[in-house]
BATOR-883277 format. One record per residue (C-alpha): x, z, y; residue in three letters; residue number from 1. Coordinates in nm, 3 decimals, padded with zeros to 5 digits. Example, Ala and Ser with C-alpha at 12.3 -4.5 7.8 and 13.67 -1.06 7.14 Angstrom:
NODE     east       up    north  kolke  mardo
NODE   01.230   00.780  -00.450    Ala      1
NODE   01.367   00.714  -00.106    Ser      2
// end
This chain:
NODE     east       up    north  kolke  mardo
NODE  -00.008  -00.001   00.001    Met      1
NODE   00.145  -00.096   00.334    Asn      2
NODE   00.208   00.183   00.582    Lys      3
NODE  -00.079   00.094   00.824    Gln      4
NODE  -00.335   00.103   00.543    His      5
NODE  -00.196   00.451   00.415    Ala      6
NODE  -00.191   00.596   00.755    Asp      7
NODE  -00.568   00.515   00.778    Arg      8
NODE  -00.643   00.676   00.441    Val      9
NODE  -00.450   00.982   00.534    Ile     10
NODE  -00.645   01.026   00.860    Lys     11
NODE  -00.980   00.985   00.648    Asp     12
NODE  -00.851   01.252   00.419    Tyr     13
NODE  -00.692   01.513   00.626    Ile     14
NODE  -01.029   01.725   00.672    Lys     15
NODE  -01.147   01.704   00.302    Pro     16
NODE  -00.783   01.808   00.180    Leu     17
NODE  -00.775   02.094   00.420    Tyr     18
NODE  -01.112   02.211   00.311    Gly     19
NODE  -00.984   02.168  -00.050    Phe     20
NODE  -00.702   02.396   00.026    Ala     21
NODE  -00.897   02.641   00.202    Leu     22
NODE  -01.139   02.688  -00.089    Asn     23
NODE  -00.867   02.714  -00.330    Lys     24
NODE  -00.660   02.969  -00.136    Thr     25
NODE  -00.932   03.150   00.072    Gly     26
NODE  -00.658   03.213   00.339    Lys     27
NODE  -00.616   02.997   00.651    Ile     28
NODE  -00.241   03.031   00.658    Ala     29
NODE  -00.192   02.953   00.298    Glu     30
NODE  -00.444   02.672   00.330    Ala     31
NODE  -00.242   02.492   00.597    Glu     32
NODE   00.074   02.514   00.393    Glu     33
NODE  -00.097   02.386   00.087    Leu     34
NODE  -00.294   02.108   00.268    Ala     35
NODE   00.037   01.997   00.455    Gly     36
NODE   00.218   01.961   00.104    Arg     37
NODE  -00.090   01.778  -00.055    Ile     38
NODE  -00.108   01.526   00.236    Thr     39
NODE   00.271   01.469   00.225    Leu     40
NODE   00.229   01.399  -00.159    Glu     41
NODE  -00.059   01.161  -00.124    Val     42
NODE   00.095   00.972   00.143    Tyr     43
NODE   00.412   00.908  -00.066    Gln     44
NODE   00.225   00.808  -00.355    Ala     45
NODE  -00.007   00.576  -00.168    Leu     46
NODE   00.317   00.384  -00.030    Leu     47
NODE   00.412   00.327  -00.404    Lys     48
NODE   00.081   00.185  -00.518    Lys     49
NODE  -00.178  -00.069  -00.378    Ser     50
NODE  -00.427  -00.097  -00.639    Asp     51
NODE  -00.674   00.207  -00.725    Phe     52
NODE  -00.928   00.237  -01.009    Leu     53
NODE  -01.088   00.520  -00.782    Asp     54
NODE  -00.905   00.617  -00.475    Leu     55
NODE  -01.102   00.943  -00.397    Asn     56
NODE  -01.024   01.062  -00.749    Ser     57
NODE  -00.657   00.962  -00.738    Tyr     58
NODE  -00.622   01.161  -00.397    Val     59
NODE  -00.786   01.472  -00.563    Phe     60
NODE  -00.595   01.441  -00.873    Lys     61
NODE  -00.284   01.491  -00.665    Ile     62
NODE  -00.431   01.760  -00.476    Ala     63
NODE  -00.479   01.962  -00.805    His     64
NODE  -00.144   01.884  -00.919    Tyr     65
NODE   00.000   02.021  -00.585    Val     66
NODE  -00.223   02.316  -00.590    Trp     67
NODE  -00.102   02.383  -00.936    Ala     68
NODE   00.263   02.371  -00.816    Lys     69
NODE   00.168   02.602  -00.543    Phe     70
NODE  -00.019   02.842  -00.762    Val     71
NODE   00.282   02.846  -00.998    Gly     72
NODE   00.546   02.947  -00.718    Glu     73
NODE   00.295   03.222  -00.633    Lys     74
NODE   00.268   03.385  -00.970    Val     75
NODE   00.649   03.390  -01.066    Lys     76
NODE   00.687   03.744  -00.975    Ala     77
NODE   00.319   03.844  -01.104    Ser     78
NODE   00.073   03.772  -01.376    Asn     79
NODE  -00.219   03.775  -01.159    Gln     80
NODE  -00.328   03.420  -01.199    Met     81
NODE  -00.314   03.224  -01.524    Arg     82
NODE  -00.266   02.857  -01.540    Ile     83
NODE  -00.242   02.579  -01.825    Asp     84
NODE   00.107   02.497  -01.846    Asp     85
NODE   00.002   02.143  -01.881    Gln     86
NODE  -00.145   02.152  -01.544    Glu     87
NODE   00.163   02.224  -01.388    Val     88
NODE   00.391   01.919  -01.376    Met     89
NODE   00.746   01.879  -01.247    Ser     90
NODE   00.788   01.714  -00.899    Arg     91
NODE   01.007   01.476  -01.061    Glu     92
NODE   00.761   01.340  -01.327    Gln     93
NODE   00.411   01.437  -01.175    Gly     94
NODE   00.341   01.123  -00.946    Phe     95
NODE   00.515   00.893  -01.146    Asp     96
NODE   00.293   01.026  -01.437    Glu     97
NODE  -00.014   00.988  -01.211    Ile     98
NODE   00.076   00.614  -01.140    Ile     99
NODE   00.123   00.558  -01.493    Arg    100
NODE  -00.188   00.686  -01.590    Gln    101
NODE  -00.372   00.467  -01.318    Glu    102
NODE  -00.184   00.168  -01.458    Thr    103
NODE  -00.297   00.236  -01.812    Ala    104
NODE  -00.651   00.303  -01.675    Gly    105
NODE  -00.645  -00.047  -01.506    Ala    106
NODE  -00.525  -00.203  -01.821    Leu    107
NODE  -00.801  -00.043  -02.013    Arg    108
NODE  -01.047  -00.155  -01.779    Arg    109
NODE  -00.922  -00.521  -01.781    Glu    110
NODE  -00.934  -00.521  -02.135    Ile    111
NODE  -01.312  -00.435  -02.148    Ala    112
NODE  -01.347  -00.765  -01.940    Phe    113
NODE  -01.201  -00.953  -02.218    Leu    114
NODE  -01.415  -01.178  -02.447    Ser    115
NODE  -01.572  -00.969  -02.720    His    116
NODE  -01.323  -01.149  -02.988    Gln    117
NODE  -01.018  -01.113  -02.772    Gln    118
NODE  -01.101  -00.760  -02.694    Arg    119
NODE  -01.120  -00.683  -03.037    Ala    120
NODE  -00.806  -00.852  -03.145    Ile    121
NODE  -00.613  -00.675  -02.855    Val    122
NODE  -00.743  -00.352  -02.961    Ile    123
NODE  -00.652  -00.386  -03.313    Lys    124
NODE  -00.298  -00.522  -03.247    Tyr    125
NODE  -00.173  -00.299  -02.972    Tyr    126
NODE  -00.398   00.016  -03.027    Tyr    127
NODE  -00.464   00.007  -03.402    Gly    128
NODE  -00.123  -00.091  -03.475    Gly    129
NODE  -00.237  -00.397  -03.710    Met    130
NODE  -00.019  -00.667  -03.798    Lys    131
NODE  -00.124  -01.020  -03.707    Ile    132
NODE  -00.181  -01.110  -04.065    Ser    133
NODE  -00.417  -00.803  -04.133    Glu    134
NODE  -00.628  -00.886  -03.828    Ile    135
NODE  -00.636  -01.254  -03.923    Ala    136
NODE  -00.754  -01.141  -04.285    Ala    137
NODE  -01.021  -00.874  -04.136    Glu    138
NODE  -01.158  -01.144  -03.884    Met    139
NODE  -01.167  -01.435  -04.110    Gly    140
NODE  -00.929  -01.649  -03.878    Leu    141
NODE  -00.578  -01.798  -03.910    Ser    142
NODE  -00.280  -01.626  -03.798    Ser    143
NODE  -00.208  -01.896  -03.540    Gly    144
NODE  -00.550  -01.839  -03.405    Thr    145
NODE  -00.489  -01.452  -03.363    Ile    146
NODE  -00.127  -01.531  -03.185    Lys    147
NODE  -00.319  -01.759  -02.953    Trp    148
NODE  -00.579  -01.513  -02.856    His    149
NODE  -00.304  -01.258  -02.798    Leu    150
NODE  -00.095  -01.498  -02.584    Phe    151
NODE  -00.429  -01.577  -02.389    Glu    152
NODE  -00.529  -01.207  -02.357    Ala    153
NODE  -00.186  -01.113  -02.204    Lys    154
NODE  -00.186  -01.390  -01.972    Lys    155
NODE  -00.525  -01.297  -01.854    Glu    156
NODE  -00.448  -00.929  -01.833    Leu    157
NODE  -00.114  -01.011  -01.627    Lys    158
NODE  -00.316  -01.196  -01.384    His    159
NODE  -00.609  -00.945  -01.353    Lys    160
NODE  -00.387  -00.641  -01.342    Met    161
NODE  -00.233  -00.797  -01.021    Asn    162
NODE  -00.581  -00.838  -00.851    Thr    163
NODE  -00.817  -00.591  -00.713    Ile    164
NODE  -01.154  -00.597  -00.897    Arg    165
NODE  -01.420  -00.528  -00.656    Ser    166
NODE  -01.740  -00.356  -00.722    Met    167
NODE  -02.086  -00.536  -00.634    Gly    168
NODE  -02.353  -00.414  -00.434    Asn    169
NODE  -02.556  -00.273  -00.710    Leu    170
NODE  -02.249  -00.043  -00.825    Gly    171
NODE  -02.274   00.095  -00.504    Ile    172
NODE  -02.633   00.088  -00.419    Asn    173
NODE  -02.823   00.047  -00.719    Pro    174
NODE  -03.215  -00.043  -00.721    Ile    175
NODE  -03.499   00.120  -00.905    Arg    176
NODE  -03.810  -00.079  -01.000    Met    177
NODE  -04.167   00.023  -00.976    Thr    178
NODE  -04.507  -00.152  -01.074    Gly    179
NODE  -04.334  -00.268  -01.413    Leu    180
NODE  -04.633  -00.441  -01.567    Gly    181
NODE  -04.755  -00.741  -01.742    His    182
NODE  -05.036  -01.005  -01.757    Asn    183
NODE  -05.125  -01.087  -02.120    Gly    184
NODE  -05.093  -00.901  -02.419    Ser    185
NODE  -04.810  -00.622  -02.494    Pro    186
NODE  -04.644  -00.611  -02.827    Gly    187
NODE  -04.569  -00.304  -03.053    Asn    188
NODE  -04.260  -00.220  -02.824    Lys    189
NODE  -04.475  -00.198  -02.514    Gly    190
NODE  -04.445  -00.414  -02.188    Asp    191
NODE  -04.205  -00.437  -01.907    Thr    192
NODE  -04.228  -00.079  -01.823    Ser    193
NODE  -04.074  -00.012  -02.173    Asp    194
NODE  -03.810  -00.279  -02.189    Phe    195
NODE  -03.690  -00.216  -01.826    Leu    196
NODE  -03.728   00.162  -01.855    Ala    197
NODE  -03.356   00.241  -01.758    Thr    198
NODE  -03.195   00.212  -01.432    Ala    199
NODE  -02.904   00.015  -01.611    Ile    200
NODE  -03.172  -00.253  -01.743    Arg    201
NODE  -03.339  -00.262  -01.420    Gln    202
NODE  -02.997  -00.357  -01.236    Asn    203
NODE  -02.880  -00.607  -01.498    Ile    204
NODE  -03.233  -00.786  -01.453    Ala    205
NODE  -03.201  -00.772  -01.074    Phe    206
NODE  -02.846  -00.875  -01.067    Ser    207
NODE  -02.908  -01.216  -01.233    Thr    208
NODE  -03.256  -01.281  -01.055    Tyr    209
NODE  -03.122  -01.499  -00.777    Tyr    210
NODE  -02.812  -01.604  -00.919    Lys    211
NODE  -02.726  -01.686  -01.310    Ala    212
NODE  -02.415  -01.453  -01.377    Leu    213
NODE  -02.197  -01.405  -01.688    Thr    214
NODE  -02.158  -01.085  -01.868    Ile    215
NODE  -01.832  -01.007  -01.688    Asn    216
NODE  -01.991  -01.093  -01.335    Glu    217
NODE  -02.294  -00.865  -01.420    Ile    218
NODE  -02.040  -00.576  -01.515    Ala    219
NODE  -01.851  -00.639  -01.166    Glu    220
NODE  -02.187  -00.620  -00.963    Glu    221
NODE  -02.281  -00.304  -01.148    Leu    222
NODE  -01.942  -00.148  -01.133    Gly    223
NODE  -01.916  -00.069  -01.496    Ile    224
NODE  -01.730  -00.197  -01.812    Ser    225
NODE  -01.906  -00.504  -01.996    Pro    226
NODE  -01.889  -00.283  -02.307    Val    227
NODE  -02.165  -00.076  -02.187    Phe    228
NODE  -02.414  -00.393  -02.092    Ile    229
NODE  -02.331  -00.634  -02.361    Glu    230
NODE  -02.600  -00.476  -02.599    Asp    231
NODE  -02.838  -00.437  -02.309    Glu    232
NODE  -02.814  -00.807  -02.224    Ile    233
NODE  -02.866  -00.901  -02.584    Glu    234
NODE  -03.192  -00.683  -02.608    Leu    235
NODE  -03.328  -00.842  -02.282    Leu    236
NODE  -03.250  -01.199  -02.384    Glu    237
NODE  -03.393  -01.145  -02.726    Glu    238
NODE  -03.731  -01.020  -02.597    Tyr    239
NODE  -03.745  -01.313  -02.340    Gly    240
NODE  -03.670  -01.107  -02.021    Phe    241
NODE  -03.355  -01.320  -01.976    Met    242
NODE  -03.246  -01.663  -02.039    Asp    243
NODE  -02.910  -01.781  -02.181    Lys    244
NODE  -02.783  -02.080  -01.990    Leu    245
NODE  -02.481  -02.302  -02.029    Pro    246
NODE  -02.141  -02.131  -01.934    Gly    247
NODE  -02.226  -01.806  -02.101    Arg    248
NODE  -02.459  -01.724  -01.802    Lys    249
NODE  -02.772  -01.516  -01.789    Tyr    250
NODE  -03.063  -01.565  -01.557    Arg    251
NODE  -03.355  -01.324  -01.547    Thr    252
NODE  -03.697  -01.456  -01.662    Asn    253
NODE  -03.976  -01.252  -01.501    Met    254
NODE  -04.102  -01.214  -01.150    Tyr    255
NODE  -03.945  -00.965  -00.940    Ile    256
NODE  -04.112  -00.873  -00.600    Glu    257
NODE  -03.887  -00.735  -00.335    Asp    258
NODE  -04.115  -00.595  -00.062    Pro    259
NODE  -04.044  -00.537   00.317    Ser    260
NODE  -04.229  -00.356   00.602    Pro    261
NODE  -04.280  -00.705   00.772    Met    262
NODE  -04.421  -00.865   00.451    Lys    263
NODE  -04.640  -00.590   00.388    Ser    264
NODE  -04.787  -00.588   00.741    Glu    265
NODE  -04.847  -00.947   00.707    Val    266
NODE  -05.043  -00.916   00.404    Leu    267
NODE  -05.254  -00.615   00.487    Tyr    268
NODE  -05.439  -00.773   00.753    Pro    269
NODE  -05.496  -01.106   00.544    Leu    270
NODE  -05.635  -00.914   00.251    Phe    271
NODE  -05.864  -00.686   00.473    Lys    272
NODE  -05.986  -01.015   00.621    Glu    273
NODE  -06.071  -01.201   00.312    Tyr    274
NODE  -06.206  -00.894   00.132    Ala    275
NODE  -06.449  -00.868   00.404    Glu    276
NODE  -06.540  -01.235   00.360    Ile    277
NODE  -06.593  -01.174  -00.008    Ala    278
NODE  -06.832  -00.893   00.095    Val    279
NODE  -07.022  -01.086   00.354    Glu    280
NODE  -07.075  -01.406   00.169    His    281
NODE  -07.098  -01.269  -00.204    Tyr    282
NODE  -07.092  -00.912  -00.301    Phe    283
NODE  -07.345  -00.797  -00.039    Lys    284
NODE  -07.631  -00.986  -00.236    Thr    285
NODE  -07.548  -00.739  -00.523    Phe    286
NODE  -07.710  -00.462  -00.328    Phe    287
NODE  -08.048  -00.634  -00.333    Ser    288
NODE  -08.078  -00.723  -00.686    Met    289
NODE  -08.094  -00.389  -00.849    Gly    290
NODE  -08.415  -00.457  -01.016    Glu    291
NODE  -08.273  -00.784  -01.133    Val    292
NODE  -07.994  -00.608  -01.317    Phe    293
NODE  -08.206  -00.359  -01.448    Gln    294
NODE  -08.451  -00.597  -01.609    Glu    295
NODE  -08.154  -00.751  -01.809    Thr    296
NODE  -08.170  -00.445  -02.047    Gly    297
NODE  -07.833  -00.329  -01.949    Val    298
NODE  -07.773   00.057  -01.982    Tyr    299
NODE  -07.680   00.240  -01.664    Ile    300
NODE  -07.577   00.590  -01.688    Pro    301
NODE  -07.849   00.825  -01.518    Gly    302
NODE  -08.024   00.497  -01.410    Gly    303
NODE  -07.788   00.493  -01.096    Asp    304
NODE  -07.768   00.145  -00.989    Val    305
NODE  -07.472   00.268  -00.745    Asn    306
NODE  -07.303   00.345  -01.087    Leu    307
NODE  -07.356  -00.016  -01.221    Leu    308
NODE  -07.236  -00.155  -00.905    Leu    309
NODE  -06.907   00.040  -00.944    Trp    310
NODE  -06.847  -00.164  -01.260    Ser    311
NODE  -07.028  -00.503  -01.206    Leu    312
NODE  -06.870  -00.577  -00.853    Ile    313
NODE  -06.511  -00.582  -00.990    Pro    314
NODE  -06.645  -00.723  -01.329    Tyr    315
NODE  -06.796  -01.018  -01.112    Ala    316
NODE  -06.467  -01.077  -00.924    Gly    317
NODE  -06.382  -01.305  -01.229    Asn    318
NODE  -06.656  -01.549  -01.048    Gln    319
NODE  -06.421  -01.583  -00.743    Leu    320
NODE  -06.150  -01.754  -00.964    Ser    321
NODE  -06.161  -02.143  -00.944    Phe    322
NODE  -06.000  -02.385  -01.191    Lys    323
NODE  -05.885  -02.625  -00.920    Glu    324
NODE  -05.678  -02.341  -00.772    Leu    325
NODE  -05.478  -02.282  -01.083    Asn    326
NODE  -05.162  -02.461  -01.008    Arg    327
NODE  -04.948  -02.285  -01.281    Val    328
NODE  -05.111  -02.193  -01.606    Ser    329
NODE  -05.079  -01.888  -01.784    His    330
NODE  -04.877  -02.050  -02.050    Glu    331
NODE  -04.608  -02.160  -01.830    Glu    332
NODE  -04.496  -01.818  -01.727    Val    333
NODE  -04.595  -01.603  -02.025    Ser    334
NODE  -04.355  -01.551  -02.304    Ile    335
NODE  -04.414  -01.487  -02.675    Ser    336
NODE  -04.221  -01.183  -02.743    Arg    337
NODE  -04.032  -01.080  -03.083    Lys    338
NODE  -04.272  -00.779  -03.109    Asp    339
NODE  -04.586  -00.969  -03.094    Gly    340
NODE  -04.634  -00.958  -02.730    Gly    341
NODE  -04.751  -01.257  -02.522    His    342
NODE  -04.748  -01.202  -02.149    Tyr    343
NODE  -04.581  -01.276  -01.812    Ala    344
NODE  -04.384  -00.987  -01.683    Ala    345
NODE  -04.354  -00.868  -01.326    His    346
NODE  -04.191  -00.570  -01.138    Ala    347
NODE  -04.151  -00.470  -00.792    Thr    348
NODE  -03.834  -00.328  -00.618    Ile    349
NODE  -03.885   00.041  -00.502    Gln    350
NODE  -03.809   00.031  -00.128    Arg    351
NODE  -03.873   00.318   00.112    Glu    352
NODE  -04.042   00.229   00.448    Phe    353
NODE  -04.355   00.312   00.645    Asp    354
NODE  -04.640   00.102   00.684    Val    355
NODE  -04.952   00.144   00.915    Ser    356
NODE  -05.190   00.182   00.618    Phe    357
NODE  -05.189   00.379   00.275    Asp    358
NODE  -05.110   00.158  -00.012    Pro    359
NODE  -05.215   00.397  -00.264    Lys    360
NODE  -05.586   00.349  -00.134    Gln    361
NODE  -05.569  -00.013  -00.301    Tyr    362
NODE  -05.446   00.070  -00.636    Tyr    363
NODE  -05.574  -00.164  -00.895    Tyr    364
NODE  -05.505  -00.212  -01.263    Ser    365
NODE  -05.684  -00.476  -01.479    Gly    366
NODE  -05.854  -00.670  -01.614    Asp    367
NODE  -05.801  -00.474  -01.923    Met    368
NODE  -06.017  -00.626  -02.224    Asn    369
NODE  -06.039  -00.473  -02.560    Arg    370
NODE  -06.230  -00.590  -02.855    Asp    371
NODE  -06.313  -00.542  -03.222    Ser    372
NODE  -06.403  -00.848  -03.445    Asp    373
NODE  -06.492  -00.621  -03.730    Glu    374
NODE  -06.753  -00.436  -03.540    Phe    375
NODE  -06.869  -00.725  -03.306    Ala    376
NODE  -06.754  -00.520  -02.992    Leu    377
NODE  -06.596  -00.604  -02.654    Lys    378
NODE  -06.504  -00.398  -02.382    Ala    379
NODE  -06.379  -00.430  -02.011    Trp    380
NODE  -06.215  -00.196  -01.783    Gln    381
NODE  -06.021  -00.180  -01.446    Val    382
NODE  -05.847   00.123  -01.304    Asp    383
NODE  -05.877   00.211  -00.918    Thr    384
NODE  -05.828   00.501  -00.687    Leu    385
NODE  -06.188   00.598  -00.744    Trp    386
NODE  -06.218   00.623  -01.113    Cys    387
NODE  -05.958   00.914  -01.167    Gly    388
NODE  -05.837   00.768  -01.505    Arg    389
NODE  -05.472   00.795  -01.580    Lys    390
NODE  -05.215   00.632  -01.805    Asp    391
NODE  -05.359   00.298  -01.740    Ser    392
NODE  -05.386   00.052  -02.041    Trp    393
NODE  -05.196   00.262  -02.278    Arg    394
NODE  -05.481   00.516  -02.295    Asp    395
NODE  -05.744   00.240  -02.283    Asn    396
NODE  -05.803   00.231  -02.659    Leu    397
NODE  -06.053   00.009  -02.850    Ser    398
NODE  -06.099   00.291  -03.103    Ser    399
NODE  -06.270   00.491  -02.834    Asp    400
NODE  -06.527   00.213  -02.753    Phe    401
NODE  -06.584   00.183  -03.148    Ile    402
NODE  -06.645   00.564  -03.173    Ser    403
NODE  -06.893   00.548  -02.872    Leu    404
NODE  -07.079   00.267  -03.033    Met    405
NODE  -07.117   00.467  -03.361    His    406
NODE  -07.260   00.741  -03.119    Val    407
NODE  -07.490   00.517  -02.951    Ile    408
NODE  -07.600   00.377  -03.314    Asn    409
NODE  -07.657   00.766  -03.441    Gly    410
NODE  -07.392   00.718  -03.713    Asp    411
NODE  -07.099   00.951  -03.595    Leu    412
NODE  -07.208   01.291  -03.710    Pro    413
NODE  -07.078   01.593  -03.492    Gln    414
NODE  -06.847   01.766  -03.770    Asn    415
NODE  -06.497   01.851  -03.846    Asp    416
NODE  -06.430   01.491  -03.965    Val    417
NODE  -06.507   01.340  -03.626    Asn    418
NODE  -06.396   01.617  -03.411    Ile    419
NODE  -06.097   01.429  -03.271    Asp    420
NODE  -06.302   01.111  -03.185    Ala    421
NODE  -06.569   01.324  -02.979    Tyr    422
NODE  -06.293   01.523  -02.801    Arg    423
NODE  -06.148   01.189  -02.698    Arg    424
NODE  -06.486   01.085  -02.558    Leu    425
NODE  -06.557   01.389  -02.387    Phe    426
NODE  -06.177   01.402  -02.231    Asp    427
NODE  -06.239   01.021  -02.122    Lys    428
NODE  -06.582   01.113  -01.979    Gln    429
NODE  -06.721   00.820  -02.164    Tyr    430
NODE  -06.970   01.078  -02.304    Leu    431
NODE  -07.101   01.376  -02.135    Leu    432
NODE  -07.264   01.676  -02.291    Arg    433
NODE  -07.604   01.759  -02.095    Thr    434
NODE  -07.840   02.071  -02.124    Glu    435
NODE  -08.072   01.888  -02.392    Ser    436
NODE  -07.824   01.620  -02.551    Asp    437
NODE  -07.529   01.381  -02.505    Leu    438
NODE  -07.520   01.102  -02.255    Glu    439
NODE  -07.332   00.790  -02.250    Val    440
NODE  -07.149   00.774  -01.921    Asn    441
NODE  -07.059   00.405  -01.913    Ile    442
NODE  -07.252   00.083  -01.854    Val    443
NODE  -07.303  -00.102  -02.180    Tyr    444
NODE  -07.518  -00.389  -02.335    Cys    445
NODE  -07.656  -00.295  -02.653    Lys    446
NODE  -07.666  -00.651  -02.803    Asp    447
NODE  -07.564  -01.022  -02.749    Lys    448
NODE  -07.874  -01.120  -02.569    Gln    449
NODE  -07.872  -00.841  -02.325    Thr    450
NODE  -07.504  -00.930  -02.221    Gly    451
NODE  -07.621  -01.294  -02.194    Glu    452
NODE  -07.903  -01.188  -01.953    Arg    453
NODE  -07.659  -00.970  -01.754    Leu    454
NODE  -07.409  -01.254  -01.720    His    455
NODE  -07.683  -01.504  -01.599    Ala    456
NODE  -07.794  -01.231  -01.336    Ala    457
NODE  -07.449  -01.239  -01.164    Ile    458
NODE  -07.464  -01.462  -00.849    Pro    459
NODE  -07.264  -01.774  -00.831    Gln    460
NODE  -07.022  -01.805  -00.533    Pro    461
NODE  -07.095  -02.061  -00.264    Ser    462
NODE  -06.869  -02.321  -00.125    Glu    463
NODE  -06.775  -02.089   00.174    Arg    464
NODE  -06.604  -01.854  -00.072    Ile    465
NODE  -06.433  -02.143  -00.240    Lys    466
NODE  -06.293  -02.265   00.091    Glu    467
NODE  -06.178  -01.921   00.187    Ala    468
NODE  -06.004  -01.868  -00.152    Ala    469
NODE  -05.817  -02.203  -00.104    Thr    470
NODE  -05.701  -02.076   00.232    Lys    471
NODE  -05.616  -01.731   00.097    Leu    472
NODE  -05.397  -01.876  -00.180    Asp    473
NODE  -05.201  -02.093   00.071    Gln    474
NODE  -05.126  -01.793   00.317    Ala    475
NODE  -05.038  -01.564   00.038    Val    476
NODE  -04.817  -01.822  -00.150    Tyr    477
NODE  -04.609  -01.861   00.168    Gln    478
NODE  -04.564  -01.521   00.226    Val    479
NODE  -04.455  -01.433  -00.123    Asn    480
NODE  -04.239  -01.731  -00.143    Leu    481
NODE  -03.991  -01.617   00.115    Asp    482
NODE  -03.660  -01.486  -00.017    Gly    483
NODE  -03.756  -01.595  -00.367    Gln    484
NODE  -03.496  -01.812  -00.596    Pro    485
NODE  -03.587  -02.179  -00.695    Asp    486
NODE  -03.632  -02.085  -01.052    His    487
NODE  -03.879  -01.813  -00.966    Ala    488
NODE  -04.109  -02.040  -00.745    His    489
NODE  -04.353  -02.100  -01.042    Lys    490
NODE  -04.391  -01.727  -01.066    Tyr    491
NODE  -04.464  -01.688  -00.709    Val    492
NODE  -04.712  -01.979  -00.754    Arg    493
NODE  -04.875  -01.792  -01.049    Tyr    494
NODE  -04.895  -01.451  -00.887    Trp    495
NODE  -05.042  -01.603  -00.570    Ser    496
NODE  -05.297  -01.841  -00.698    Gln    497
NODE  -05.687  -01.750  -00.713    Asn    498
NODE  -05.604  -01.434  -00.503    Cys    499
NODE  -05.957  -01.420  -00.429    Met    500
NODE  -06.039  -01.281  -00.776    Ala    501
NODE  -05.733  -01.079  -00.810    Ser    502
NODE  -05.734  -00.716  -00.837    Gly    503
NODE  -05.559  -00.656  -00.481    Thr    504
NODE  -05.862  -00.825  -00.317    Ile    505
NODE  -06.083  -00.656  -00.541    Leu    506
NODE  -05.949  -00.313  -00.438    Ala    507
NODE  -06.006  -00.425  -00.066    Phe    508
NODE  -06.354  -00.509  -00.150    Val    509
NODE  -06.410  -00.173  -00.293    Leu    510
NODE  -06.238  -00.005  -00.012    Lys    511
NODE  -06.446  -00.198   00.243    His    512
NODE  -06.791  -00.127   00.057    Leu    513
NODE  -06.715   00.244   00.066    Val    514
NODE  -06.614   00.250   00.413    Asp    515
NODE  -06.946   00.074   00.537    Ile    516
NODE  -07.147   00.277   00.320    Gly    517
NODE  -07.295   00.050   00.076    Met    518
NODE  -07.084   00.193  -00.222    Leu    519
NODE  -07.104   00.570  -00.282    Lys    520
NODE  -06.821   00.745  -00.433    Ile    521
NODE  -06.948   00.883  -00.757    Pro    522
NODE  -06.969   01.259  -00.850    Asp    523
NODE  -06.663   01.413  -01.045    Pro    524
NODE  -06.829   01.413  -01.373    His    525
NODE  -06.907   01.032  -01.345    Arg    526
NODE  -06.590   00.896  -01.212    Lys    527
NODE  -06.394   00.827  -01.536    Lys    528
NODE  -06.702   00.645  -01.644    Gly    529
NODE  -06.691   00.379  -01.376    Ile    530
NODE  -06.552   00.025  -01.361    Ser    531
NODE  -06.606  -00.013  -01.738    Thr    532
NODE  -06.848  -00.242  -01.938    Ile    533
NODE  -06.898  -00.234  -02.316    Met    534
NODE  -07.077  -00.535  -02.513    Phe    535
NODE  -07.208  -00.440  -02.834    Met    536
NODE  -07.322  -00.648  -03.126    Asn    537
NODE  -07.192  -00.951  -02.996    Gln    538
NODE  -07.252  -01.174  -03.320    Arg    539
// end
């Protein structure tokens, strides 16, 4: 390190080193003496070396050695303090040893960046003490090939040892993801939130989202050894979250949204405006159709049309989806996963910033469809701020609806055998216990004919709504496209199409209807049953 750089480093460390010395000695006079010794030794060591794996660790390693020598001098005449002999190194060998250790550490680091095969050969030869012929026999390669790999590895290591390997931004400032979800059917290993459950996988996925990278380049970006991420990358590729490209590069294969205050403040009034259009030109009609809906024979908890509308309005949101607005098909973005899943994956980068509204009020998860061919049963559900349900799709089980169907049909006795089924239904509030009997707390159609009548009663959207939906898609796509890499444009289009029927707009619709007093917030014992419809006997 040149003198000017060393001077700057010492200037930065004078106060921390004095603090270290004062903490160790507890006396100002001794702290000043110890800090002076440490500073001198650090300065001399810096002038001998230019490349450091971790400068801060290096500086304080010297500080500990100097302190050990300092204590050793103090305890020669007494036995008040014990020190490990290995911690007290002689002045002659101490800092040469530190430099040797740093060099060895750099060598180990660079070995980790070799290819998997070269790394194995180098370790077997130099660390395992194996002969070339033994390595060749074990790996099924010729001795000439082993020699060539050793030569290439030595050449690569020599070159890399003389360069400074920088840490990428994610190594210094790693991201965290939120909103890890899917559109489609998860497999037996879960969905995006399971495969990207760890910080390291999330940062791997983000590192290759904007630019394809090799394993070594990913490792540099994350500031860790390639050894620790090879298996992670292999798993993400195996389950369709990354694509392997020519040149041993990897690229993330999912949609990642990186929010910002500006983007949020642009989208909020847009969603609010179009939700109000949807209410005015479509959903308002529902509030004058209570008798029409009741005449279909649909079961309504407590006969309360307000509870029916809490389910029927988000369910009817699918009517606001128009085929001509589907620019990207589901099959173009969904991946068939090895565990049986088939879905498009998405995630959002967790960014802390303030906005002029409360995003939690617009929470929406769904549509969640459950069915059973055996029992000719289907169920639909979405989660919102108002339903009070937790755990989202993971706790939305087909078995609960099957149990409820049996209760309705009168063939699920209340005995010890069925105690768990009833406990689930009561906990979920799909079933309530009244003073006189049990009460089903969700909307349901008892047979196929009732379901058909209910569907027929749902109004069709007007051309005014279709025109608004077209304009909304164009506006949302332009906002979401900003900053996205070229390969992700199909994902942006997919997640920005038919927004009028999206959960985002429907959450704004429900919020607006509550604000203007058309929808009444359900009583606490009714909440968990809303935004749910079951269709029985569908054959």
